[in-house]
C-alpha positions in Angstrom: -27.4 28.6 -17.5 -24.5 27.0 -19.4 -21.3 28.6 -20.9 -20.0 26.4 -23.7 -16.8 28.3 -24.1 -15.9 27.7 -20.4 -16.9 24.0 -20.7 -14.9 23.4 -23.9 -11.8 25.4 -22.7 -11.5 23.5 -19.4 -12.4 20.1 -21.0 -9.7 20.5 -23.7 -7.2 21.7 -21.1 -7.9 18.7 -18.8 -7.9 16.3 -21.8 -4.3 17.4 -22.6 -3.2 17.2 -19.0 -4.9 14.0 -18.0 -4.3 12.4 -21.4 -6.9 9.6 -21.9 -5.0 8.0 -24.9 -1.7 8.2 -23.0 -3.1 6.5 -19.8 -4.1 3.4 -21.8 -0.7 1.7 -22.0 0.0 2.7 -18.4 -3.3 1.2 -17.3 -2.6 -2.0 -19.2 0.9 -2.3 -17.6 -0.3 -1.7 -14.1 -3.3 -4.1 -14.3 -1.7 -6.9 -16.4 -2.2 -10.4 -15.0 -5.5 -9.6 -13.3 -8.8 -11.1 -14.5 -10.8 -9.0 -17.0 -13.6 -8.5 -14.4 -11.1 -7.1 -11.9 -9.5 -4.8 -14.6 -13.0 -3.4 -15.5 -13.6 -2.7 -11.8 -10.3 -1.0 -11.5 -11.0 1.2 -14.5 -14.1 2.4 -12.8 -12.4 2.8 -9.4 -9.5 4.8 -10.9 -11.9 7.2 -12.6 -14.0 7.5 -9.5 -11.0 8.2 -7.2 -9.6 10.8 -9.6 -13.1 12.5 -9.7 -13.3 12.4 -6.0 -9.8 13.9 -5.5 -10.4 16.6 -8.2 -13.8 17.4 -6.6 -12.3 17.9 -3.1 -9.6 20.1 -4.4 -12.0 22.0 -6.6 -14.1 22.8 -3.5 -11.6 23.4 -0.8 -8.2 22.9 -2.5 -6.8 26.4 -2.3 -7.8 26.8 1.3 -6.3 23.4 2.2 -3.0 24.2 0.5 -2.8 27.6 2.1 -3.6 26.2 5.5 -0.8 23.6 5.2 1.5 26.2 3.6 1.9 24.0 0.5 2.6 25.8 -2.8 1.4 24.6 -6.1 5.0 24.1 -7.1 5.7 21.8 -4.2 2.6 19.7 -5.1 3.8 19.4 -8.6 7.3 18.3 -7.6 6.0 15.8 -5.1 3.7 14.3 -7.7 6.5 14.0 -10.2 8.7 12.2 -7.7 5.9 9.7 -6.9 5.3 9.1 -10.6 9.1 8.6 -11.2 9.1 5.8 -8.6 6.2 4.0 -10.4 8.0 4.5 -13.7 11.2 2.9 -12.4 9.1 -0.1 -11.2 7.6 -0.5 -14.7 11.0 -0.2 -16.4 12.7 -2.8 -14.2 9.8 -5.2 -14.3 9.2 -5.1 -10.5 5.4 -4.7 -11.1 5.3 -8.2 -12.6 6.5 -10.0 -9.5 5.3 -11.6 -7.4 2.0 -12.2 -9.0 0.1 -13.1 -5.8 1.3 -10.0 -4.0 0.6 -7.8 -7.0 -3.0 -8.8 -7.1 -3.5 -7.7 -3.5 -2.4 -4.2 -4.4 -5.1 -1.9 -5.7 -3.3 0.3 -8.2 -6.6 1.9 -9.1 -6.2 4.1 -6.0 -2.4 4.9 -6.2 -0.9 5.5 -8.7 -3.7 5.4 -11.2 -6.4 7.5 -9.4 -3.8 9.8 -8.0 -1.3 11.2 -9.1 -1.6 9.8 -12.6 -5.1 11.0 -13.3 -5.7 13.5 -10.6 -2.2 14.9 -10.8 -0.9 18.3 -9.6 -1.4 19.9 -13.1 -5.1 18.9 -13.2 -5.7 19.9 -9.6 -4.2 23.4 -10.1 -6.2 24.0 -13.3 -9.4 22.9 -11.6 -8.8 25.1 -8.5 -8.2 28.1 -10.9 -11.3 27.3 -13.0 -13.5 27.1 -9.9 -12.1 30.4 -8.5 -12.4 32.3 -11.8 -16.0 31.3 -12.6 -18.1 32.7 -9.8 -21.5 32.7 -11.6 -24.0 29.8 -11.5 -23.6 29.2 -15.2 -19.9 29.3 -14.9 -19.8 26.8 -12.1 -22.2 24.4 -13.9 -20.0 24.6 -17.0 -16.8 23.9 -15.0 -18.2 20.9 -13.1 -19.8 19.6 -16.3 -16.3 19.6 -17.9 -14.8 17.9 -14.9 -17.4 15.2 -15.0 -17.1 14.8 -18.8 -13.3 14.3 -18.8 -13.6 11.6 -16.2 -16.2 9.7 -18.2 -13.8 9.8 -21.1 -11.0 8.6 -18.9 -13.1 5.6 -17.7 -14.0 4.7 -21.3 -10.4 4.9 -22.4 -9.3 2.5 -19.7 -12.3 0.3 -19.9 -11.9 -0.4 -23.7 -8.1 -0.6 -23.5 -8.8 -4.2 -22.2 -9.6 -5.2 -25.8 -5.9 -4.5 -26.6 -4.8 -7.1 -24.1 -6.6 -9.8 -25.9 -4.8 -8.8 -29.1 -1.2 -8.3 -28.0 -1.0 -11.2 -25.5 1.5 -11.6 -22.7 4.6 -10.7 -24.7 2.9 -7.6 -26.0 2.0 -6.6 -22.4 5.6 -6.8 -21.4 6.6 -4.5 -24.3 3.8 -2.0 -23.4 4.9 -2.1 -19.8 8.4 -1.0 -20.7 7.1 1.7 -23.1 4.7 2.9 -20.5 7.5 3.1 -17.9 9.6 5.2 -20.3 6.7 7.6 -21.1 5.8 7.9 -17.4 9.5 8.6 -16.4 9.6 11.4 -19.0 6.3 12.8 -17.8 7.5 12.6 -14.2 10.8 14.4 -14.9 9.0 17.1 -17.0 6.6 17.7 -14.1 9.5 18.0 -11.6 11.3 20.4 -14.1 8.1 22.5 -14.4 7.8 22.7 -10.6 11.4 23.7 -10.1 11.3 26.2 -12.9 8.2 27.9 -11.3 10.0 28.0 -8.0 13.1 29.7 -9.6 11.0 32.2 -11.4 9.0 32.9 -8.3 12.2 33.4 -6.3 
């Protein structure tokens, strides 16, 4: 009732796409300045939102996209543009001001939960995995992999808070800039991938 090959293949694929180690500096940058208790809550919320989005798309994603006439490429490009806006805010320091307003914004939902964690790449791979494994054992393996990667994502964000206590405020500013640069590159690459697929399809 369990296919380890299916589980490990999807888990490793989602690990590369969702990148738990890479999300750590971005999480630190987006949640800097908030109390530790709030940051821990946001780590759980981000993982939960990503899991909910991935689950919905895994169950009805392809039908929903087909009904709205949205291609996977369009989803990828749109996600890349949204990530690019977030990256520009990180690079210019806009996320650091004003503090009061910033604390009222729940970044665990957007952009952390989606599209950073539950991005177009992960969504497409989950839709394909669900469609390609029509046996009970295959479905159990697929959903086990999806749940496992989200547990890993939560742990990566949760324990990244230890880093904050080490690097202090000046270190957080540096991490914010680096995260912005990484996120900008990721966003541009995602847009390029989407455009490339459109051109090849055309």
